[in-house]
C-alpha positions, 0 to 999 in steps of 0.5 A: 226269735224275731218276735223276742228281738222286737219285744226286747227292742221295744222294752229298750226304747221304753226304758230309754224313754222312761229314763229321759222322761224322768230326767226332763220331769226331775229338772222341772222338779215335778216327776209325774206322768202316766203309764196306761193304768199306772200313775207314777209320781215317785222317782223310786217307783220309776227306777223300780219299773226300769229295773224290772224292764231291764231284768225282763230284757236280760232274762235269757 
């Protein structure tokens, strides 16, 4: 239960962080940042990642 809650909290923070980063980079006209092994250069890929994270969050 606690582990599940922590995972959801992490994913929520990650989602907001990703969204914030996207907005900051978008305002500079340069969307580019790295995940552990994935390079995301396209805002639509970022939106897909955020959508997947949200689906995981609200899966239950």
